[in-house]
C-alpha positions, 0 to 999 in steps of 0.5 A, spaced: 295 466 448 299 471 444 305 469 440 311 465 443 316 470 445 324 469 447 326 470 454 329 476 452 323 479 449 319 477 455 324 481 459 323 487 454 315 486 455 316 486 462 320 492 462 316 496 457 309 494 462 313 496 468 315 503 465 308 504 463 309 505 456 304 504 451 303 497 449 306 495 443 303 490 438 308 483 439 310 480 432 307 485 428 307 483 421 309 490 418 310 489 410 304 488 405 307 483 401 313 479 405 311 476 412 316 480 416 315 481 423 317 486 428 318 483 435 315 489 438 311 495 434 307 501 435 304 501 428 300 508 429 307 511 431 311 507 425 316 505 431 319 498 431 323 495 436 327 489 434 331 484 439 338 482 437 339 476 441 344 472 438 349 477 437 354 475 442 353 468 441 360 464 440 357 460 435 353 466 432 345 466 430 341 466 424 341 473 424 349 474 425 350 469 419 352 472 412 345 470 409 342 472 416 345 479 416 343 480 409 336 478 410 336 483 416 338 489 412 333 487 406 328 487 412 330 494 415 331 497 409 324 496 407 321 498 413 325 504 412 322 505 406 315 504 409 317 510 414 318 506 420 324 507 425 327 501 427 330 501 434 335 495 435 337 492 442 342 487 444 342 483 450 346 488 454 341 494 452 336 490 455 340 488 461 342 495 463 335 497 462 337 502 456 331 499 452 326 504 456 330 510 455 330 509 447 323 507 447 321 513 451 325 518 447 322 515 440 315 515 442 316 523 444 319 524 437 
């Protein structure tokens, strides 16, 4: 069995599979030193997809706290310097089905 996914990540996995898109690496460690991981990654394409699930929680999440937001910025900046395109999606993107269009367009680049 693979890495434990959140319910939202499981939904994205199903959407990607249903659309017939190339299978991503899940919880892919992209940085040579830090232990940062992408929720989904196509390493050969330097494409990553991050599910930002706690954005609309009234109590917030570790990603929306000031420290969490800062740490995510550091992670995404390092990913950019390594050449990655990082797509970030919210619950709303996932529920509306917008993830597939984003990933398809990114894979065409």
